C-alpha positions as semicolon CSV with decimal commas, in nm:
position;residue;x (nm);y (nm);z (nm)
1;M;-1,221;0,929;2,820
2;I;-1,204;1,266;2,649
3;S;-1,508;1,488;2,610
4;S;-1,575;1,758;2,358
5;M;-1,751;2,072;2,477
6;T;-1,995;2,039;2,186
7;G;-2,291;1,815;2,259
8;F;-2,666;1,761;2,261
9;G;-2,902;1,561;2,482
10;R;-3,274;1,508;2,527
11;G;-3,498;1,343;2,785
12;E;-3,874;1,314;2,819
13;M;-4,150;1,140;3,010
14;A;-4,529;1,139;3,013
15;N;-4,800;0,987;3,231
16;E;-5,164;1,052;3,304
17;A;-5,078;1,360;3,513
18;L;-4,795;1,540;3,334
19;K;-4,559;1,560;3,040
20;L;-4,197;1,670;3,082
21;N;-3,928;1,740;2,826
22;A;-3,566;1,853;2,869
23;E;-3,317;1,944;2,597
24;L;-2,967;2,084;2,625
25;K;-2,690;2,180;2,385
26;S;-2,344;2,323;2,438
27;V;-2,048;2,493;2,271
28;N;-1,695;2,558;2,396
29;H;-1,631;2,800;2,684
30;K;-1,352;2,859;2,935
31;Y;-1,579;2,772;3,227
32;L;-1,914;2,606;3,296
33;D;-2,179;2,857;3,191
34;L;-2,533;2,720;3,226
35;S;-2,841;2,904;3,102
36;I;-3,180;2,754;3,200
37;K;-3,520;2,830;3,048
38;M;-3,804;2,659;3,237
39;P;-4,154;2,716;3,380
40;R;-4,173;2,919;3,701
41;K;-4,287;2,620;3,906
42;F;-3,938;2,470;3,862
43;N;-3,750;2,778;3,988
44;A;-3,707;2,621;4,330
45;F;-3,512;2,336;4,170
46;E;-3,252;2,552;3,994
47;G;-2,980;2,480;4,249
48;D;-3,044;2,106;4,228
49;I;-3,039;2,120;3,848
50;R;-2,700;2,295;3,844
51;K;-2,561;2,050;4,099
52;L;-2,680;1,752;3,894
53;L;-2,532;1,888;3,571
54;K;-2,186;1,921;3,729
55;E;-2,179;1,541;3,752
56;Y;-2,190;1,530;3,371
57;A;-1,994;1,837;3,255
58;S;-1,726;2,071;3,390
59;R;-1,683;2,320;3,104
60;G;-1,884;2,464;2,818
61;K;-2,160;2,714;2,748
62;I;-2,473;2,507;2,799
63;D;-2,833;2,601;2,717
64;L;-3,098;2,391;2,894
65;Y;-3,466;2,404;2,796
66;I;-3,736;2,245;3,014
67;T;-4,102;2,228;2,912
68;Y;-4,393;2,107;3,126
69;E;-4,752;2,025;3,049
70;D;-5,013;1,945;3,316
71;L;-5,242;1,670;3,186
72;S;-5,453;1,634;3,503
73;E;-5,774;1,837;3,518
74;S;-5,789;1,788;3,894
75;Q;-5,480;2,005;3,928
76;K;-5,676;2,317;3,833
77;S;-5,952;2,499;4,019
78;L;-6,155;2,819;3,988
79;R;-6,097;3,082;4,256
80;Y;-6,351;3,358;4,340
81;N;-6,216;3,683;4,487
82;A;-6,521;3,812;4,679
83;S;-6,353;4,121;4,826
84;L;-6,236;4,233;4,484
85;A;-6,586;4,183;4,340
86;Q;-6,720;4,406;4,619
87;E;-6,465;4,675;4,529
88;Y;-6,567;4,666;4,161
89;L;-6,939;4,693;4,260
90;K;-6,870;4,985;4,495
91;Y;-6,692;5,188;4,230
92;Y;-6,945;5,103;3,958
93;Q;-7,218;5,238;4,188
94;L;-7,008;5,549;4,265
95;I;-6,963;5,618;3,893
96;Q;-7,337;5,568;3,838
97;T;-7,423;5,816;4,116
98;E;-7,176;6,084;4,005
99;L;-7,257;6,060;3,636
100;K;-7,633;5,998;3,689
101;T;-7,630;5,710;3,443
102;Q;-7,873;5,422;3,406
103;D;-7,824;5,129;3,641
104;D;-7,695;4,841;3,420
105;I;-7,469;4,662;3,669
106;R;-7,518;4,286;3,635
107;T;-7,352;3,982;3,785
108;S;-7,198;3,891;3,449
109;V;-7,032;4,234;3,431
110;I;-6,868;4,192;3,772
111;A;-6,764;3,833;3,692
112;R;-6,577;3,949;3,380
113;C;-6,367;4,199;3,574
114;P;-5,996;4,113;3,602
115;E;-5,903;3,868;3,879
116;V;-6,255;3,828;4,015
117;L;-6,262;3,474;3,878
118;E;-5,925;3,304;3,820
119;L;-5,825;2,958;3,708
120;E;-5,534;2,848;3,924
121;E;-5,327;2,538;3,957
122;Q;-5,337;2,355;4,286
123;D;-5,015;2,293;4,471
124;V;-4,818;1,994;4,347
125;D;-4,607;1,784;4,577
126;E;-4,251;1,915;4,523
127;D;-4,085;1,585;4,603
128;T;-4,289;1,406;4,338
129;L;-4,231;1,682;4,085
130;W;-3,853;1,687;4,147
131;S;-3,839;1,307;4,121
132;C;-3,999;1,322;3,776
133;L;-3,783;1,614;3,666
134;K;-3,465;1,446;3,791
135;D;-3,540;1,132;3,588
136;V;-3,591;1,339;3,273
137;L;-3,276;1,545;3,336
138;T;-3,069;1,233;3,405
139;E;-3,179;1,089;3,071
140;A;-3,097;1,413;2,890
141;F;-2,763;1,464;3,068
142;T;-2,657;1,103;3,000
143;A;-2,727;1,140;2,628
144;F;-2,552;1,477;2,638
145;R;-2,238;1,329;2,795
146;E;-2,233;1,038;2,549
147;S;-2,249;1,276;2,252
148;R;-1,960;1,480;2,396
149;I;-1,751;1,166;2,454
150;K;-1,814;1,051;2,097
151;E;-1,706;1,389;1,962
152;G;-1,409;1,396;2,202
153;T;-1,289;1,055;2,077
154;A;-1,295;1,181;1,719
155;L;-1,098;1,492;1,822
156;R;-0,841;1,279;2,007
157;D;-0,783;1,053;1,706
158;N;-0,743;1,352;1,476
159;I;-0,498;1,526;1,709
160;L;-0,293;1,207;1,744
161;E;-0,263;1,192;1,364
162;K;-0,136;1,551;1,360
163;L;0,114;1,474;1,638
164;A;0,246;1,173;1,445
165;Q;0,294;1,398;1,142
166;M;0,479;1,652;1,356
167;S;0,707;1,380;1,493
168;R;0,800;1,277;1,139
169;I;0,874;1,638;1,046
170;A;1,089;1,687;1,357
171;D;1,286;1,367;1,281
172;F;1,345;1,485;0,924
173;I;1,470;1,825;1,042
174;E;1,703;1,654;1,290
175;S;1,844;1,427;1,019
176;R;1,900;1,720;0,781
177;I;2,101;1,938;1,023
178;P;2,442;1,762;0,972
179;E;2,384;1,759;0,597
180;I;2,305;2,130;0,595
181;I;2,628;2,209;0,785
182;A;2,829;1,996;0,541
183;E;2,659;2,163;0,244
184;Y;2,740;2,505;0,387
185;R;3,107;2,410;0,432
186;S;3,130;2,288;0,073
187;K;2,969;2,606;-0,061
188;L;3,195;2,820;0,157
189;E;3,510;2,638;0,038
190;L;3,402;2,671;-0,324
191;K;3,330;3,041;-0,282
192;V;3,670;3,103;-0,119
193;K;3,848;2,908;-0,392
194;E;3,678;3,121;-0,656
195;M;3,780;3,437;-0,473
196;L;4,140;3,329;-0,408
197;E;4,170;3,121;-0,725
198;N;4,460;2,880;-0,664
199;S;4,581;3,027;-0,334
200;Q;4,601;2,813;-0,023
201;I;4,281;2,797;0,186
202;D;4,311;2,835;0,560
203;D;4,123;2,530;0,697
204;A;4,109;2,683;1,043
205;R;3,934;2,990;0,906
206;I;3,686;2,776;0,716
207;A;3,617;2,570;1,030
208;A;3,561;2,888;1,232
209;E;3,311;3,022;0,978
210;V;3,128;2,689;0,972
211;T;3,115;2,688;1,353
212;I;2,968;3,039;1,358
213;Y;2,709;2,937;1,101
214;A;2,621;2,625;1,298
215;D;2,575;2,830;1,618
216;K;2,350;3,083;1,447
217;T;2,128;2,817;1,295
218;A;2,134;2,567;1,584
219;I;1,783;2,439;1,661
220;D;1,874;2,132;1,866
221;E;1,720;2,269;2,186
222;E;1,403;2,372;2,007
223;L;1,367;2,024;1,855
224;V;1,420;1,857;2,193
225;R;1,153;2,076;2,355
226;L;0,916;2,026;2,062
227;K;0,949;1,647;2,084
228;T;0,893;1,665;2,459
229;H;0,573;1,865;2,410
230;I;0,454;1,615;2,149
231;R;0,513;1,324;2,388
232;N;0,340;1,506;2,674
233;M;0,037;1,581;2,459
234;K;0,015;1,217;2,348
235;D;0,032;1,106;2,713
236;L;-0,249;1,343;2,809
237;L;-0,466;1,223;2,521
238;E;-0,413;0,861;2,626
239;K;-0,482;0,944;2,991
240;G;-0,803;1,137;2,921
241;G;-1,007;1,335;3,170
242;E;-1,043;1,714;3,187
243;I;-0,730;1,798;2,987
244;G;-0,844;2,083;2,761
245;R;-0,651;2,360;2,941
246;N;-0,330;2,153;2,955
247;L;-0,356;2,069;2,586
248;D;-0,406;2,435;2,502
249;F;-0,092;2,528;2,699
250;L;0,116;2,262;2,521
251;A;-0,012;2,379;2,182
252;Q;0,104;2,732;2,263
253;E;0,449;2,601;2,364
254;M;0,478;2,397;2,042
255;N;0,388;2,702;1,841
256;R;0,662;2,897;2,020
257;E;0,926;2,633;1,928
258;S;0,814;2,618;1,565
259;N;0,839;2,998;1,539
260;T;1,198;2,985;1,669
261;I;1,287;2,708;1,422
262;L;1,153;2,919;1,137
263;S;1,334;3,233;1,252
264;K;1,671;3,052;1,267
265;S;1,631;2,870;0,939
266;N;1,807;2,981;0,619
267;N;1,755;2,649;0,444
268;I;1,454;2,593;0,220
269;D;1,394;2,238;0,350
270;I;1,391;2,350;0,714
271;T;1,170;2,647;0,627
272;N;0,916;2,425;0,452
273;C;0,919;2,188;0,748
274;G;0,867;2,480;0,987
275;I;0,564;2,591;0,788
276;E;0,423;2,237;0,798
277;L;0,474;2,228;1,173
278;K;0,286;2,556;1,221
279;T;0,001;2,431;1,001
280;C;-0,035;2,115;1,212
281;I;-0,014;2,311;1,537
282;E;-0,278;2,559;1,425
283;K;-0,517;2,275;1,343
284;I;-0,444;2,116;1,680
285;R;-0,510;2,445;1,861
286;E;-0,848;2,479;1,689
287;Q;-0,948;2,128;1,796
288;V;-0,812;2,164;2,149
289;Q;-1,046;2,462;2,203
290;N;-1,338;2,217;2,196
291;I;-1,196;1,967;2,447
292;E;-1,332;1,981;2,801
């Protein structure tokens, strides 16, 4: 299977005590870059979350969002900070004495002071909480992987179409080479005849010029390497797995061969074919950037 680095997944659960939701999305990246936004109570699970995700993805810039809602009233309690209330009372009385103001200190005033009365959540069993979170993450990560595989399959099919087009272009170039050499010889002979009119043409000299031309424009090695790269890329696409970096390397090598073919060409047909090759390769390179 081939996976794209673009994907989306979601998981959720709810019971009488809590409600959990996890969403993640990704774009292409050279490495695995995970960014997590979650409530503080899940900070202790960050290492486990990253470890779990690696079972579903190896590359990509991934943003993970986790939300949590406590639905159990029993999980919250009111805490009274007696020592802090005493401190507030002491300083209120000190202010009253120094400023000689009227005594208006009441219980309600002290109770409204910061942190005297606080609503706090009671400790939740971490094993239970992680079990719930893991189930939600597994659901989200599974959907995420499936979306990436679906996108990867579409990318593979499109790249295979481009490779088939490149193979046809390479075969056409290969079939045209002997014809181009013959056409050059005919043009050269005609040009020499016009220059020398009815004088005898030195066949050896013509053959030497044709040989020099053929050497200058020879692209046999480039075509062989290009076809090899095409076959190797097809094999990788059929094999699947984490092949994005290998595909990117092969695309660069194919681009190098097409550039050489264009630079050696002085025939309009070969030039047009070289341009078509570069167009296909550029589209392949864009798509390969999204493969894991």
